[in-house]
Backbone as numpy.savetxt, mean C-alpha at the origin, in Angstrom:
# Nx Ny Nz CAx CAy CAz Cx Cy Cz
-5.73 -13.65 -4.71 -4.85 -12.38 -4.20 -6.22 -11.59 -4.05
-6.56 -11.10 -2.73 -7.50 -10.35 -2.48 -7.92 -9.14 -3.37
-7.24 -8.29 -3.72 -7.31 -7.44 -4.55 -7.66 -7.74 -6.15
-8.48 -7.21 -6.79 -8.62 -7.52 -8.07 -7.72 -7.49 -8.72
-7.30 -8.00 -10.14 -6.04 -7.82 -10.73 -6.24 -6.28 -11.66
-7.44 -5.87 -11.70 -7.66 -4.45 -12.58 -7.13 -3.83 -11.27
-7.65 -3.54 -10.08 -6.71 -2.90 -9.20 -5.38 -2.59 -9.06
-4.53 -4.02 -8.77 -3.24 -4.22 -8.81 -2.82 -3.17 -9.87
-3.33 -3.74 -11.40 -2.75 -3.35 -12.18 -2.80 -2.02 -12.76
-4.01 -1.13 -11.78 -4.16 0.15 -12.16 -3.31 0.94 -11.01
-3.15 0.31 -10.05 -1.79 0.98 -8.82 -0.67 0.51 -9.55
-0.06 -0.05 -10.19 1.10 -0.20 -10.92 1.27 0.80 -11.93
0.51 1.35 -12.55 0.34 2.29 -13.75 0.48 3.91 -12.99
-0.11 3.82 -11.84 -0.26 5.00 -10.99 1.21 4.89 -10.54
1.55 4.28 -10.00 2.98 4.50 -9.44 4.23 4.62 -10.07
3.66 4.91 -11.60 4.56 5.19 -12.38 4.81 7.02 -11.93
3.49 7.25 -11.96 3.92 8.63 -11.43 3.27 9.32 -10.09
3.05 8.49 -9.49 2.42 9.03 -8.00 2.56 7.99 -6.98
2.71 7.89 -5.66 2.86 7.34 -4.49 1.26 6.62 -4.28
1.48 5.37 -4.01 0.31 4.92 -3.64 -0.40 5.13 -2.10
-1.36 5.52 -1.82 -1.51 5.74 -0.68 -2.28 4.39 0.06
-2.28 4.08 1.57 -3.46 2.68 2.48 -4.67 2.71 1.85
-5.05 4.63 1.65 -6.35 4.53 2.07 -7.02 4.35 0.62
-6.09 4.58 -0.59 -6.47 3.81 -1.29 -6.70 2.10 -2.09
-6.32 1.81 -1.12 -6.08 0.18 -1.15 -7.28 -0.34 -0.25
-8.17 0.23 0.20 -9.04 -0.01 1.39 -10.88 -0.09 0.48
-11.14 -1.36 0.94 -12.60 -1.29 0.26 -13.56 -0.27 0.75
-14.60 -0.10 -0.58 -15.19 0.92 -0.41 -16.06 0.87 0.62
-16.88 0.22 0.92 -17.67 -0.30 1.78 -17.50 -1.49 2.87
-18.42 -1.62 3.79 -18.28 -2.95 4.58 -17.71 -2.36 6.30
-18.11 -3.69 6.80 -17.53 -3.42 8.52 -16.41 -2.87 8.59
-16.03 -2.00 9.47 -14.34 -1.40 9.39 -13.27 -2.32 9.73
-13.68 -3.44 10.83 -13.25 -4.91 11.27 -12.48 -5.52 9.96
-13.43 -5.85 8.98 -13.47 -6.13 7.88 -12.82 -5.62 6.71
-13.03 -4.43 6.48 -12.33 -3.82 5.44 -10.72 -3.40 6.23
-10.50 -3.23 7.04 -9.09 -3.52 7.28 -8.43 -4.42 7.38
-9.02 -5.56 7.58 -8.50 -6.85 7.37 -7.82 -7.44 5.49
-9.65 -6.48 4.76 -9.13 -6.69 3.51 -7.77 -6.08 3.02
-7.88 -4.86 3.36 -6.60 -3.97 3.25 -5.30 -4.55 3.81
-5.26 -4.88 4.64 -3.95 -5.63 4.91 -3.36 -6.95 4.43
-4.64 -7.12 4.15 -4.25 -8.79 3.22 -3.95 -8.11 1.24
-4.52 -7.24 1.39 -3.95 -6.50 -0.07 -2.29 -5.97 0.20
-2.22 -5.11 1.02 -0.78 -4.81 1.58 0.38 -5.89 1.92
0.10 -7.18 2.08 0.77 -7.85 2.13 1.20 -8.87 1.08
-0.21 -8.66 -0.11 0.12 -9.31 -1.45 0.93 -8.46 -2.27
0.84 -6.86 -1.82 1.59 -5.93 -2.96 2.99 -6.29 -2.65
3.45 -5.98 -0.96 4.81 -6.37 -0.56 5.33 -7.74 -1.14
4.58 -8.29 -0.79 4.95 -10.10 -1.32 5.29 -10.02 -2.73
4.68 -9.38 -3.76 4.76 -9.45 -5.17 6.44 -8.94 -5.62
7.01 -8.20 -4.78 7.89 -7.62 -5.08 8.20 -5.87 -6.10
7.13 -5.82 -5.89 6.71 -4.60 -7.13 6.24 -3.20 -6.13
5.96 -3.33 -4.65 5.83 -2.24 -4.31 6.47 -2.03 -2.96
6.72 -1.11 -2.68 7.63 -0.96 -1.21 6.84 -0.17 -0.40
6.96 -0.24 1.19 6.26 0.72 1.96 7.30 1.67 2.17
6.88 2.79 2.49 7.99 3.65 3.04 7.20 5.59 3.63
7.57 6.32 3.44 7.37 7.64 3.91 7.41 8.54 3.21
6.40 9.86 2.94 6.72 10.74 2.02 7.57 11.91 3.06
8.37 12.01 2.02 9.84 13.18 2.97 8.93 14.36 2.42
9.76 15.57 3.48 9.07 16.86 3.05 8.97 17.58 1.76
10.07 17.18 1.03 10.39 17.91 -0.23 9.48 16.70 -1.19
8.33 16.25 -1.32 7.85 15.33 -1.84 8.42 14.01 -2.46
9.56 13.68 -1.75 9.61 12.56 -2.27 9.54 11.44 -1.78
10.04 10.18 -1.53 9.33 9.23 -0.50 10.86 8.05 -0.40
10.79 8.08 1.30 11.54 7.59 2.13 11.18 6.16 1.92
11.99 4.92 1.64 11.82 2.92 1.47 11.86 2.71 2.73
10.88 1.82 3.21 11.16 1.16 4.18 12.01 -0.06 4.24
12.95 -0.60 5.36 13.56 -1.56 4.80 13.03 -2.92 5.77
12.10 -2.68 6.44 11.17 -3.97 7.04 10.66 -5.00 6.28
10.44 -5.92 6.82 10.00 -7.30 6.08 8.49 -6.97 5.63
8.21 -7.38 4.70 6.32 -7.53 4.36 5.82 -7.81 5.68
5.89 -8.97 6.26 5.39 -9.71 7.43 5.50 -8.49 8.68
6.56 -7.76 9.27 6.64 -6.99 9.95 5.90 -5.67 9.63
5.85 -4.81 8.52 4.95 -4.07 7.86 3.67 -3.90 8.35
3.41 -5.30 7.54 2.04 -5.67 7.85 1.28 -5.60 9.36
1.97 -6.46 10.19 1.86 -6.11 11.68 1.87 -4.57 12.16
3.10 -4.10 11.79 2.95 -2.90 12.56 1.83 -1.97 11.97
1.47 -2.17 10.50 0.31 -1.31 10.23 -1.07 -1.87 10.83
-1.08 -3.29 11.14 -2.62 -3.83 12.10 -2.55 -3.11 13.16
-0.78 -2.92 13.83 -1.19 -2.65 15.36 -1.56 -1.14 15.71
-0.77 -0.25 14.22 -0.93 1.35 14.84 -2.70 1.42 13.95
-3.23 0.81 13.10 -3.98 1.35 12.57 -5.65 1.29 13.66
-5.30 0.41 14.24 -6.57 -0.63 15.25 -6.20 0.99 16.47
-4.76 0.86 16.78 -4.86 2.05 18.04 -4.90 3.54 17.66
-5.11 3.61 16.44 -5.23 5.21 15.84 -6.32 5.62 16.50
-6.35 7.15 16.85 -7.54 7.74 17.51 -8.04 8.20 16.28
-7.55 8.60 15.11 -8.04 9.32 13.51 -7.56 8.08 12.65
-8.52 7.21 12.24 -7.85 6.10 11.64 -7.92 6.67 9.94
-8.78 7.66 9.82 -8.71 8.05 8.59 -7.35 8.69 7.96
-7.07 9.63 9.18 -5.58 10.33 9.15 -4.63 9.33 9.29
-4.82 8.29 10.27 -3.91 7.03 9.68 -3.58 6.98 8.64
-4.81 6.44 8.08 -4.75 6.14 6.48 -4.00 6.87 5.49
-3.98 8.03 5.71 -3.33 8.98 5.12 -2.05 9.37 4.95
-1.14 8.13 6.22 0.10 8.11 6.80 1.37 7.35 6.02
0.27 6.28 5.48 1.14 4.93 5.06 0.98 4.90 3.48
2.34 4.91 2.85 2.50 5.34 1.22 3.21 4.18 0.48
2.87 3.93 -0.12 3.41 2.43 -1.17 4.20 3.11 -2.65
5.92 2.84 -2.91 5.82 3.08 -4.01 6.63 1.89 -4.76
6.75 1.85 -6.46 7.08 0.74 -6.91 8.58 0.46 -6.57
8.71 -0.62 -6.50 10.28 -1.21 -6.99 11.09 -1.07 -8.10
12.00 -1.24 -8.69 12.36 -1.28 -9.85 11.53 -2.36 -11.14
11.55 -3.69 -9.78 10.56 -4.42 -10.71 8.91 -4.05 -11.00
8.83 -3.46 -10.04 7.29 -2.69 -10.18 7.11 -2.08 -11.20
8.38 -1.21 -11.36 8.52 -0.07 -12.69 8.22 -0.57 -13.76
9.16 -2.13 -14.01 9.34 -2.55 -15.05 7.83 -3.50 -15.43
7.68 -3.91 -14.25 6.26 -4.56 -15.15 4.67 -3.36 -15.41
4.97 -2.37 -14.85 3.98 -0.96 -15.04 4.28 -0.51 -16.24
5.48 -0.71 -16.85 5.93 -0.01 -18.42 5.20 -1.06 -19.18
5.18 -2.05 -18.61 5.02 -3.46 -19.82 2.96 -3.42 -19.85
2.31 -2.89 -18.80 1.47 -3.00 -18.97 0.67 -1.99 -19.30
1.48 -0.57 -19.85 1.05 0.84 -20.21 0.82 0.26 -21.81
């Protein structure tokens, strides 16, 4: 796993009360390309775990899950993030929520 086990546990527990933003998954420092690739590897692992789902925030503070596969989601994020004129703003537009399995896992960790 690219992300540390403690990071994954923290995101699971946080996911019980909030959504997880792409920006939260990004390493604190390093070359931009390497940070992006590490973040994408983390996204892939999170989605393949079955504990997280990608989606978008709704205007009322809710979450609209995506129905796309993990691989398609990672490819889309890679393409759009690299092309973004403001990568920082793009990082704030991608969100993840817990799946029912993720909620069960997170409750077990508390």
